[in-house]
KOLDRENZA-286809 format. One record per residue: residue number from 1; x negated, y, z negated of N, C-alpha, C in turn. Coordinates in steps of 0.1 Angstrom, whole numbers, always signed. Atoms other than C-alpha are relative to their C-alpha. Layout:
REM residues N
(pt NUM,(X,Y,Z),(X,Y,Z),(X,Y,Z));
...
This chain:
REM residues 95
(pt 1,(+5,+9,-10),(+363,+679,+613),(+10,-2,+11));
(pt 2,(-9,+2,-11),(+378,+675,+647),(+4,-15,+2));
(pt 3,(-5,+14,-2),(+400,+644,+652),(-2,-3,+15));
(pt 4,(+3,+4,-13),(+391,+624,+682),(+11,-10,+5));
(pt 5,(-10,+9,-6),(+417,+607,+705),(-7,-7,+11));
(pt 6,(+5,+8,-12),(+410,+580,+731),(+11,-1,+10));
(pt 7,(-10,+0,-11),(+428,+584,+764),(-5,-10,+10));
(pt 8,(+4,+10,-11),(+428,+556,+790),(+4,+7,+13));
(pt 9,(-3,-7,-13),(+425,+573,+824),(-3,-10,+11));
(pt 10,(+2,+9,-12),(+427,+556,+858),(-7,+8,+11));
(pt 11,(+8,-6,-12),(+402,+564,+886),(-2,-11,+10));
(pt 12,(+1,+10,-10),(+404,+545,+918),(+5,-14,-5));
(pt 13,(-6,+12,+5),(+426,+519,+901),(-7,-7,-11));
(pt 14,(+7,+6,+12),(+402,+512,+873),(+2,+9,-12));
(pt 15,(-3,-7,+13),(+409,+521,+837),(-13,+3,-8));
(pt 16,(+11,-4,+8),(+384,+540,+816),(+5,+6,-13));
(pt 17,(-3,-7,+13),(+388,+548,+779),(-10,+12,-2));
(pt 18,(+8,-12,+1),(+376,+583,+773),(+4,+8,-13));
(pt 19,(-3,-8,+12),(+373,+602,+740),(+1,+15,+2));
(pt 20,(-1,-15,-1),(+384,+638,+736),(+6,+5,-13));
(pt 21,(-6,-6,+13),(+394,+662,+708),(+15,-2,+1));
(pt 22,(-14,+1,+1),(+429,+655,+696),(+7,+13,+4));
(pt 23,(-7,-12,-5),(+454,+678,+713),(-4,+4,+14));
(pt 24,(+5,-3,-14),(+434,+679,+746),(+2,-11,+9));
(pt 25,(-2,+11,-8),(+447,+647,+760),(+5,+3,+14));
(pt 26,(-6,-4,-13),(+468,+664,+787),(-11,+5,+9));
(pt 27,(+10,-6,-8),(+438,+684,+799),(-9,-11,+6));
(pt 28,(+9,+11,-4),(+417,+652,+801),(+7,-8,+11));
(pt 29,(-7,+7,-10),(+444,+634,+821),(+1,+8,+13));
(pt 30,(-1,-9,-12),(+447,+664,+845),(-14,-1,+7));
(pt 31,(+14,+0,-6),(+409,+664,+850),(-2,-14,+7));
(pt 32,(+2,+13,-6),(+409,+626,+856),(+8,-1,+13));
(pt 33,(-8,+0,-12),(+437,+630,+882),(-7,+7,+11));
(pt 34,(+8,-8,-10),(+416,+657,+899),(-11,-8,+6));
(pt 35,(+12,+8,-4),(+385,+635,+900),(+5,-12,+8));
(pt 36,(-5,+11,-8),(+406,+605,+912),(+4,+4,+14));
(pt 37,(-3,-5,-13),(+420,+625,+940),(-12,+3,+9));
(pt 38,(+12,-3,-7),(+386,+638,+950),(-7,-12,+5));
(pt 39,(+7,+13,-4),(+371,+603,+950),(+8,-7,+11));
(pt 40,(-8,+6,-11),(+400,+590,+971),(-2,+7,+13));
(pt 41,(+2,-7,-13),(+395,+617,+997),(-14,-4,+6));
(pt 42,(+13,+4,-5),(+358,+609,+999),(-1,-14,+5));
(pt 43,(-1,+14,-4),(+365,+572,+1001),(+6,-1,+14));
(pt 44,(-6,+0,-13),(+388,+578,+1030),(-9,+5,+11));
(pt 45,(+9,-6,-10),(+363,+600,+1048),(-12,-9,+3));
(pt 46,(+12,+7,-2),(+333,+578,+1043),(+2,-15,+2));
(pt 47,(-2,+15,-1),(+348,+543,+1041),(-7,-8,-10));
(pt 48,(+7,+7,+10),(+326,+534,+1012),(+9,-4,-12));
(pt 49,(-7,+5,+12),(+339,+514,+982),(-8,+0,-12));
(pt 50,(+9,+0,+11),(+309,+518,+960),(+4,+11,-10));
(pt 51,(-5,-10,+10),(+323,+534,+929),(-11,+10,-5));
(pt 52,(+11,-9,+4),(+289,+548,+918),(-3,+11,+10));
(pt 53,(+3,-10,-11),(+283,+565,+951),(+11,+10,+2));
(pt 54,(-11,-9,-1),(+318,+579,+953),(+0,+10,-12));
(pt 55,(+0,-9,+12),(+315,+593,+917),(-11,+10,+2));
(pt 56,(+11,-10,-1),(+281,+610,+925),(+4,+10,+11));
(pt 57,(-4,-9,-11),(+295,+624,+958),(+11,+10,-5));
(pt 58,(-10,-8,+5),(+326,+637,+940),(-6,+10,-10));
(pt 59,(+6,-9,+9),(+306,+652,+912),(-8,+11,+7));
(pt 60,(+8,-10,-7),(+282,+670,+936),(+10,+10,+7));
(pt 61,(-10,-8,-6),(+312,+683,+956),(+7,+10,-9));
(pt 62,(-7,-8,+10),(+330,+696,+926),(-10,+10,-6));
(pt 63,(+10,-9,+5),(+298,+711,+912),(-3,+11,+10));
(pt 64,(+3,-10,-11),(+290,+728,+945),(+12,+10,+1));
(pt 65,(-11,-9,-1),(+325,+743,+947),(+1,+9,-13));
(pt 66,(+0,-8,+12),(+323,+755,+911),(-11,+11,+0));
(pt 67,(+12,-9,+1),(+288,+770,+914),(+1,+11,+12));
(pt 68,(-1,-9,-11),(+296,+786,+948),(+12,+9,+0));
(pt 69,(-12,-8,+1),(+329,+800,+937),(+11,-4,+10));
(pt 70,(-10,+5,-9),(+347,+780,+964),(+11,-7,-7));
(pt 71,(-11,+6,+7),(+381,+773,+950),(+10,-6,+9));
(pt 72,(-10,+6,-9),(+398,+759,+981),(+5,-14,-5));
(pt 73,(-4,+13,+5),(+398,+724,+966),(+9,+1,-12));
(pt 74,(-8,-2,+11),(+412,+737,+934),(+14,+6,+4));
(pt 75,(-13,-6,-5),(+438,+758,+952),(+9,-11,+6));
(pt 76,(-8,+11,-6),(+449,+727,+972),(+6,-9,-11));
(pt 77,(-5,+8,+11),(+453,+707,+939),(+11,+8,-7));
(pt 78,(-11,-8,+7),(+473,+736,+923),(+12,+1,+9));
(pt 79,(-12,+0,-9),(+496,+738,+954),(+7,-13,-1));
(pt 80,(-7,+13,+1),(+503,+701,+952),(+7,-1,-14));
(pt 81,(-7,+0,+13),(+511,+704,+915),(+12,+9,-1));
(pt 82,(-11,-9,-1),(+533,+734,+921),(+12,-6,+8));
(pt 83,(-10,+6,-8),(+552,+715,+948),(+7,-11,-9));
(pt 84,(-6,+10,+8),(+557,+686,+924),(+9,+6,-11));
(pt 85,(-7,-6,+10),(+569,+709,+897),(+13,+6,+6));
(pt 86,(-12,-6,-7),(+593,+727,+921),(+10,-11,+3));
(pt 87,(-9,+11,-3),(+608,+694,+933),(+6,-6,-12));
(pt 88,(-6,+6,+12),(+613,+681,+898),(+10,+10,-6));
(pt 89,(-10,-10,+5),(+630,+714,+888),(+13,+0,+8));
(pt 90,(-12,+1,-9),(+653,+711,+918),(+8,-12,-3));
(pt 91,(-7,+12,+4),(+662,+676,+909),(+8,+1,-13));
(pt 92,(-6,-2,+13),(+669,+686,+873),(+12,+9,+1));
(pt 93,(-11,-9,-1),(+691,+715,+883),(+12,-6,+8));
(pt 94,(-11,+6,-7),(+711,+693,+906),(+8,-10,-9));
(pt 95,(-7,+10,+10),(+719,+669,+877),(+10,+6,-8));
């Protein structure tokens, strides 16, 4: 039987407890950060604060990118993560 972990993720400043298989917490946190970033982008573009509307718009955008094979959004996220990793490695090597 698979053990279940509960992870508290933050999306648009709100905390949500989410269950996931034990050992997959990091993947869930990464996914939550991706969704949070996407929702923040949409919020900036549209000016809406309605959480439900932002969530639906983000879900539709992510689904469209996935189904159409458009990885530009994912590539952008990966580039940002790579930059963070590189800057952290640089700081560590200077220490």
